[in-house]
C-alpha positions as CSV (number, residue, x, y, z in Angstrom):
1,M,112.4,157.5,99.8
2,N,109.6,159.0,101.0
3,V,110.8,162.4,102.8
4,T,108.4,165.1,103.3
5,L,108.2,168.7,103.4
6,R,106.8,168.6,107.2
7,Q,109.5,166.7,108.2
8,L,112.6,168.9,106.7
9,R,110.5,171.8,108.0
10,A,110.7,170.2,111.2
11,L,114.4,169.9,111.2
12,V,115.0,173.7,109.8
13,A,113.0,174.9,112.9
14,L,114.7,172.6,115.6
15,V,118.1,174.0,113.8
16,R,117.2,177.6,113.7
17,T,115.6,177.6,117.3
18,G,117.8,175.1,118.8
19,S,114.9,173.6,121.1
20,F,112.4,171.2,120.4
21,T,110.2,173.3,122.4
22,Q,110.3,176.4,120.5
23,A,110.5,174.7,116.9
24,A,107.1,172.9,118.0
25,A,105.5,176.4,119.0
26,S,106.9,177.9,115.8
27,L,105.0,175.2,113.7
28,H,101.9,175.0,115.6
29,V,102.6,171.1,116.5
30,T,103.3,169.1,120.0
31,Q,106.7,168.7,121.2
32,S,106.7,165.0,120.8
33,A,104.9,165.5,117.3
34,L,107.9,167.3,116.5
35,S,110.1,165.1,117.9
36,G,108.3,161.8,116.0
37,Q,109.0,163.6,112.5
38,I,112.9,164.3,113.2
39,K,113.1,160.6,113.8
40,E,110.9,159.8,111.0
41,L,113.3,161.8,108.9
42,E,116.3,159.8,110.9
43,Q,114.8,156.3,109.9
44,T,114.0,157.4,105.9
45,L,117.7,158.3,105.5
46,G,119.2,155.7,107.6
47,V,121.5,158.1,109.6
48,R,121.4,160.4,112.5
49,L,121.0,164.0,112.0
50,V,120.5,165.4,115.6
51,E,122.7,165.1,118.6
52,R,120.5,165.2,121.6
53,S,121.4,165.8,125.0
54,T,119.7,167.5,128.0
55,R,121.9,170.9,127.7
56,R,121.5,171.5,123.9
57,I,120.7,170.3,120.4
58,G,123.3,169.6,118.1
59,L,123.9,168.4,114.4
60,T,125.8,165.4,113.8
61,E,128.4,165.0,110.7
62,A,125.7,163.9,108.3
63,G,123.1,166.8,109.6
64,R,125.4,169.3,109.1
65,G,126.2,168.2,105.6
66,F,122.6,167.7,105.1
67,Y,120.8,171.0,107.2
68,P,122.5,173.7,104.3
69,L,120.9,171.4,101.2
70,V,117.6,171.2,103.0
71,D,117.4,174.7,104.5
72,K,118.4,176.3,100.8
73,I,115.5,174.1,99.3
74,L,112.9,175.3,101.6
75,Q,114.1,178.7,100.9
76,D,113.6,178.3,97.3
77,L,110.2,176.7,97.3
78,E,108.8,179.5,99.4
79,G,110.3,181.6,97.1
80,V,108.4,180.0,94.0
81,L,105.0,179.9,96.2
82,H,105.5,183.2,97.1
83,G,105.8,183.9,93.1
84,I,102.4,182.1,92.4
85,D,100.7,184.0,95.2
86,D,101.9,187.2,93.4
87,L,100.6,185.8,90.1
88,K,97.1,185.2,91.8
89,A,97.0,188.4,93.0
90,L,98.0,190.3,90.0
91,R,101.1,191.6,91.5
92,K,103.2,190.1,88.9
93,G,102.9,188.7,85.8
94,V,103.6,189.3,81.5
95,V,100.6,189.2,79.8
96,R,101.7,188.9,75.6
97,I,99.3,190.7,72.7
98,A,99.2,190.6,69.4
99,A,97.4,193.0,67.4
100,P,97.1,195.1,63.9
101,Q,99.5,197.9,63.8
102,L,96.5,200.7,63.7
103,M,94.8,198.9,66.8
104,A,98.3,198.8,68.5
105,C,98.8,202.6,67.8
106,T,95.5,203.8,69.4
107,L,93.2,201.6,71.2
108,L,95.6,199.3,72.9
109,P,98.0,202.0,74.5
110,E,95.0,203.5,76.2
111,V,93.7,200.7,77.5
112,I,97.1,199.3,78.8
113,A,98.1,202.8,80.5
114,T,94.9,202.5,82.3
115,F,95.2,198.6,83.1
116,H,98.8,200.1,85.0
117,Q,96.8,202.4,87.1
118,T,95.6,199.6,89.3
119,H,98.2,196.4,88.4
120,P,101.7,198.4,88.1
121,E,103.8,195.3,88.7
122,V,101.9,193.5,85.2
123,H,104.1,193.9,82.1
124,I,102.0,194.1,78.7
125,R,104.1,193.3,75.7
126,L,102.8,194.3,72.7
127,A,103.3,192.9,69.3
128,D,102.2,195.0,66.4
129,C,102.3,193.5,63.3
130,E,100.5,192.9,60.3
131,V,96.1,191.6,60.2
132,D,97.3,188.6,59.0
133,S,99.9,187.7,61.4
134,V,97.8,188.0,64.2
135,L,96.3,184.5,64.0
136,A,99.9,182.8,63.3
137,R,101.3,184.7,66.5
138,V,98.3,182.9,68.6
139,A,98.5,179.5,66.9
140,S,102.3,179.2,67.5
141,G,101.7,180.5,71.6
142,E,104.1,183.7,70.5
143,V,101.3,185.4,72.7
144,D,98.7,184.3,75.2
145,F,96.0,186.2,72.7
146,G,95.8,188.1,69.6
147,V,93.1,190.9,68.7
148,G,92.3,191.6,65.2
149,P,89.2,191.6,62.6
150,E,87.0,188.4,62.3
151,R,89.1,186.0,60.1
152,P,88.3,182.5,59.2
153,T,90.1,180.0,62.3
154,G,91.0,176.3,62.7
155,F,90.4,174.1,65.2
156,D,93.1,175.0,67.4
157,I,91.9,178.8,68.0
158,T,88.9,180.0,69.7
159,A,87.3,183.2,69.1
160,Q,85.1,185.6,71.2
161,P,83.7,189.1,69.8
162,L,85.3,191.8,71.3
163,F,83.6,194.7,69.1
164,E,81.6,195.6,65.7
165,L,82.2,199.0,64.4
166,P,81.1,200.9,61.2
167,F,83.5,202.3,58.8
168,M,84.3,206.0,58.7
169,I,85.4,207.6,55.7
170,V,88.6,209.9,56.4
171,F,89.5,212.7,54.3
172,P,91.9,216.4,54.7
173,P,90.2,219.3,55.8
174,D,88.3,221.3,53.3
175,H,87.8,218.4,51.3
176,A,84.5,218.3,48.8
177,L,83.2,215.5,51.2
178,E,83.2,218.0,54.2
179,R,80.2,219.9,52.6
180,L,78.0,216.9,52.2
181,A,75.5,216.2,55.1
182,T,75.8,212.5,54.9
183,I,78.3,210.7,52.9
184,G,77.3,207.3,51.5
185,W,79.8,205.1,49.4
186,S,78.8,206.2,45.9
187,D,80.1,209.5,46.9
188,V,83.6,207.5,47.9
189,V,83.6,206.1,45.0
190,G,83.9,209.1,43.1
191,H,87.7,210.8,44.5
192,P,91.2,208.3,44.8
193,F,90.8,205.8,47.5
194,I,93.8,204.7,49.7
195,A,92.8,200.7,50.9
196,L,94.8,198.4,52.6
197,Q,96.2,195.4,51.1
198,G,95.2,191.6,51.7
199,Q,91.7,190.9,52.7
200,F,90.7,194.5,54.1
201,T,90.1,195.6,50.5
202,E,89.2,191.9,49.3
203,L,86.2,192.0,51.8
204,L,85.4,195.4,51.2
205,E,84.9,195.5,47.8
206,H,82.9,192.1,48.2
207,D,80.6,193.6,51.1
208,L,80.2,197.0,48.7
209,H,79.2,195.0,45.5
210,G,76.8,192.7,47.5
211,A,74.9,196.0,48.6
212,L,74.8,198.3,45.7
213,R,76.1,196.0,42.5
214,D,76.7,199.4,39.9
215,L,79.4,200.4,42.7
216,T,82.9,199.0,42.6
217,L,85.9,200.2,44.6
218,R,89.0,200.8,42.7
219,P,91.9,201.8,44.9
220,S,94.0,204.3,43.5
221,H,96.8,202.8,46.4
222,E,97.1,199.7,47.9
223,V,99.4,200.3,51.1
224,T,100.6,197.5,54.3
225,F,99.6,199.8,57.3
226,M,97.0,202.7,57.9
227,T,99.4,205.0,59.0
228,T,100.7,205.0,55.6
229,A,97.3,205.2,54.6
230,L,96.6,208.5,56.6
231,S,100.1,209.9,55.4
232,L,98.4,209.8,51.9
233,V,95.4,211.4,52.9
234,R,97.4,214.3,54.9
235,A,99.8,214.7,51.3
236,G,96.1,215.4,49.9
237,Q,96.3,211.8,47.5
238,G,93.0,210.6,48.3
239,I,90.9,209.3,50.8
240,T,90.5,206.1,53.3
241,A,88.2,204.7,55.3
242,C,88.7,202.8,58.9
243,L,86.9,202.2,62.1
244,P,86.3,204.7,64.9
245,Y,89.1,203.1,67.1
246,A,91.6,205.1,65.1
247,D,90.1,208.1,66.2
248,S,92.7,209.2,68.4
249,L,95.6,208.8,65.1
250,V,93.1,210.4,62.8
251,R,93.2,213.6,65.1
252,L,96.5,213.5,65.4
253,Y,97.0,214.0,61.4
254,Q,94.7,216.6,61.3
255,L,92.1,214.6,59.2
256,K,88.5,214.3,59.1
257,M,86.4,211.7,60.1
258,R,82.8,211.0,59.5
259,P,80.5,208.0,59.1
260,L,80.0,206.1,56.3
261,Q,76.3,205.5,54.7
262,T,74.0,203.8,52.0
263,P,75.4,201.0,52.9
264,E,76.5,200.8,56.6
265,L,79.3,198.5,56.2
266,R,80.5,197.2,59.6
267,R,83.5,195.3,61.0
268,T,83.9,192.7,63.7
269,F,87.0,192.4,66.2
270,Q,87.9,189.6,68.3
271,V,90.1,187.9,70.9
272,Y,91.5,185.1,69.7
273,Q,93.5,182.1,72.2
274,R,94.7,179.0,71.2
275,A,92.0,176.1,71.9
276,G,92.4,174.6,75.1
277,A,94.9,176.7,76.2
278,S,94.4,178.3,79.8
279,L,95.1,182.3,80.4
280,A,97.4,183.0,83.3
281,P,95.8,185.3,85.9
282,A,97.2,188.4,84.6
283,A,96.2,187.9,81.0
284,A,92.7,186.6,81.7
285,E,92.5,189.7,83.6
286,F,94.0,192.2,81.2
287,A,91.6,190.2,78.6
288,R,88.6,191.0,80.8
289,F,89.8,194.8,81.4
290,L,90.1,195.2,77.8
291,H,86.4,194.0,77.3
292,A,84.9,196.3,80.1
293,Q,86.9,199.0,78.4
294,V,85.5,198.4,75.1
295,A,81.8,198.0,76.6
296,S,82.7,201.4,78.7
297,R,83.1,203.2,75.1
298,G,79.4,202.1,74.2
299,W,80.5,199.6,71.4
300,S,78.6,196.6,70.5
301,T,79.6,193.1,69.9
302,A,78.6,190.9,67.0
303,S,76.7,189.2,69.7
304,A,74.7,191.7,70.8
């Protein structure tokens, strides 16, 4: 049965206006074209829907049963199409992002707040998690995309560089490191060092040993989250290293942050997405906005 939307809209317009002339005008077609669409609909269904007379237009019994269903279908369809228009115009939408806990409590809230100024109806759902959970959430489809440090990916995930930043050393006020004009890793290893568990410490030790073979990083504490590390630093239990994007949190803990040199070790952060999956308009716009916000801070990317 080949019933068309044009035929259904013709029927609804006719019932609402009660006139072939007015219905045709509302649909911007000729009266004969509208009449032809109604006849085609009746022929396809095999029943008469409209009672035609010189005085008025009415519905047959079949038409009275059929019309309310058609009217609801067309209203639902219009609602769906308007919803698509809202998504395309970024008036509505949901963006799901996975990010490490440190980024989720520093950079991303600032970016989200700025994004909401121009897109208030787009909802950002931020999943804060351990670094090594970001890729798993992307691969499972739990989030639209993830942001995290550079990690090996399989064929099912693509990665785009977001920024590349050097490590900074974080210490409490009046610490001995504050008196140095420049701070190198050789200065750091002489103090209790608080590191993060997992690949953070492994990669840091590897890079440091590759640059200065006589230096070995031996953490006094290894914790899961940077907030714990900063709390330990604040309590005078050691020093730690992080990237400049955490500046707002370091200041909140009333700690000092200085560049780490000799050697300068850097970390690349990337935006991860499922391979072959297209982002919805709102998610694509937020990803573009995130890149623009990073660029406005003067942070370079690994490909720069």
